[in-house]
Phi, psi and omega in degrees: 000148170237119182051042175083353181259137179292144177285150173301152184303319181295323178294320178296317179299315179296319179303313182294323178294317178297315182298316180297321179301318180285315183297326181273007177060035182266340186200146169220141172283171180296161188307316181302328176294319178294321181289316198254344180299126182086352178267172184298318182293312175065024180267120192253354187268149179263328195241132178221151170233132177243148174277171169210115180269162184276060178208149184288310183204023186282341175214176187293344179259010177292170188301310183288317174300324179290323176299320178295317180296320178299319179299319179295322178292315178302319183300330183263007175097007180267160174250156189232134170250138178223132170267117186268012191286346177281348180283134182296153185289161176304135178088352179288158185289143171240099190295328184294330183248347185077006180263200179235154182285150178267348173090164185302321185297325180295324180280337168298323178299324178298311180295324178298320179292319176302315180297324181299318187270347177236098176294153180299109178061017182072008186242334181209162181297139181294143183249138179227150165242124173252125183238140172226137178291147180299337182277354184288136181301337180267017187298323180294319178295323180296311186288343179257007188291343179255008185299321183249031182088183183089171181053044183293339181265012186238138151265144177235147180216145174265129178268119179251158180231181183298322180298321178301315184288330173296317179295322179298311185290334178265003181053049183237177183280150180240130186288144172257130189242132172282116183294338179292322185251340186076010183262149175290131181237003180172188177206161178219145175290126186299323180291323177297317180295314181294325177298320180290322175300315179297320180296316179295318178296323177298322182279318193236349186088351176232151003275165165275178181232134177242150182241099185299323182293326177283323178300323188258353184301320179247027180288115186293344183246014184300316183295325182275321190243356181084191184284145165278132185234012183210157177230170173288176186302329181261000171086357184274355181231093169289126188225151170284163179305134180070006177278153178219173182213139171267121182255155173201154185227137175274132178276099184297331182300328180276008178245025177244132168278101190289334177288315182275350184055052179223151174281136175271090187294323180294318176298319179295318178300314179300319180296319179298311183299316180291322181294320179298316178296318178303309184293324178293319177300324182300329178301319186282337178258358182294137176243098182284159183287344172207156193298326184300325178296318179296317180301311183290321179300321182276341173287320183267323184051042180287133171236161180226089177272124182229204186225157164215167179075017179298312181298318179292326174299314180294320175303314183293330178278350182077031184243123175297137179304314186264053178229162178300322177294323176298313181295319180292327178292316176305310182299315182297317181294315182291324175299316181299314180297314181298313180304309184284336174293318176296317180297321179292319179295323177293320177297321177294325177298320179294323183278319190239347182114153180286161173295143190303333181269008183306314185294342178267001186259168177280358175300332181296342178260006180079015177274157180228146184271032173245133185299322182301332179301329184271007180229080183305335179294344178270346189292139164243001180226166184273090181286344174298323179298317178297312182303312182295321180291318180297321178292321185277315188259324182102187178228150176278337189227140181293326177220152185233338187234154175196169168228110181270167179294331179055034184304318182276312187289332176291329176292325178299319181268358175062044178230171179296150187276137173049228176261008186285148165291160177296138178291319177208141179285329177218132169213155185270131177249134178255125178231176187299330183264005179143216180216155178209166179264129168273129182235132176305138188299317182280326176299314178298316181300315182288324176299315180293321180298327182265002180072027184254352188290127175201155178296327179297318180290321178299318179299319181296317179293318179299315181288348177264024179075020181079011182253150177262359182294133179083004179258107188293335180293340178273125181302150184301320181296328176286322178297326179291324187270320188275071178268151181244169189305319186278351175275344186269130181295151185300326182291332176282328170301314181293323177299318178298318178300317179298314184298326178280315186301326185294347177245014182244132183274335172269241178220188189228131173268118183214135174264127174269096182287139174228149179288164181303328183277001177300154183253167174301325178297324176300315179298315180299315179298322178295319178300312183296319179294319181298317179295322184294321185276350172093013172292165190267348178187170180212138174234124181251137174228116177270130182305134180072009181287341175248140179299323179241123179243147177298317177242130181221138177204161177305152184294154178229164182271137179284136172280102189269067178276138177235108180258140179301323181296319178295317177300320180295314181297317185273351181068034182257149170267155182299330181295337180280345180242333184286348174304332176302322185293341183265000181253000000 
């Protein structure tokens, strides 16, 4: 009942389906939904993008009004992405005052300070994404802004375009443009710039790299609204100004028949359909901190259904993450989720109406914003059926899939985060009352099933960097399957990102882990390969490159497997990866 009135039968049915989904650990929405549903604020979205115009306060998109809007979003638990490229460069003229501009990085400091004093919803540190176009005259200052610390509340990324990559491959100069005038004010060698980006990422983990041409190549609203030029803080949601997204993730581990070592496809289909309805309903009950966000959210009705527990699913299936069977399984699962998410959104359109911008989108032509749709040789499902239905019936949501980091919600369900391999199978946690071992859920199950579980063995794995490699007490078949993030070569991390991204219409948050001994050249090679295969962005993290890491364990040895198929997919030569064998 609501206020004494009985709920409609369909609403009661949906309630029970949603409740079962949560109780059975099959799905969780993003953290703000968990924090704020039923609370006074009632803000359910995780991801926001705000614009920033080159004016202090002359319009609603000026620097100070946007700082205020960011504060309101932080207060309700959301994270904010801003592209600072419209701000004039440091030292440029300011005619109104007769002074000179302080540049984009200085105004990032303002947002960083706002984030410092307003934790996200009072529960966690506020998250920001700061983006600058590669053509901005302050790009060098931007990419080095975290070199000596600071900007702790920021991820930063450089936005590159097709012209930049043409300049890179031809080893030529790339123009630097003053956004105030639109005039060229200098140039930089594209290879020199990318080398410096790689060097900074090698040292600090920032900046990341974004590919504007890949973000917009299959953008269903590009013709109507232009290019998307910004993402949320973790990069998995490229968004238009004032757009936001409700995220949720399916726990793949709970969709495995662990005795038979098979995926329960029917259960997964049911979870996708129910999750899509859940996320779509959240749009209508969401209470944003100011009206413009509500308007854009309801025009697009974007949702982001993703995954967590991928690594644990593969462990339970007996499949190594970094194997051809692992990659094909990832692709098959994400294709299945994407297919049924579109079908579910189309059914909702039939029931409740299309998203308001549908008629301005390329969906009216039966096109879809997933790369795999354009490669029938990759299909394991009938995508013609989806295309025809979307053209005939429409969609309820402009986008339906994404893969978020799921750092908090995966901990609630005690499974691996997002599409990532486990960082460590066992690690020691120190808390106020003592210490204990965190053990991967499937690793623990199999140890107990085989009669191998003991505190002595857990201690041994923990002291081995959370890896089972080289531990004779662990059976060989388990050592083959239970691989961790730092054992996997960077090219296989990138291959995993590619296999998932080709079936995702938004983007994918993925860390490309590299060992401490990796070189700047390794980072550079990863960047070039990522652009070539068409993923929408890349984040590289070299072990020990930051003094303080969220997850830390003793170093482990990388399994340096080089498969011809991976080289073929990534467009790499053996000389670009075999250098590892000589170090």
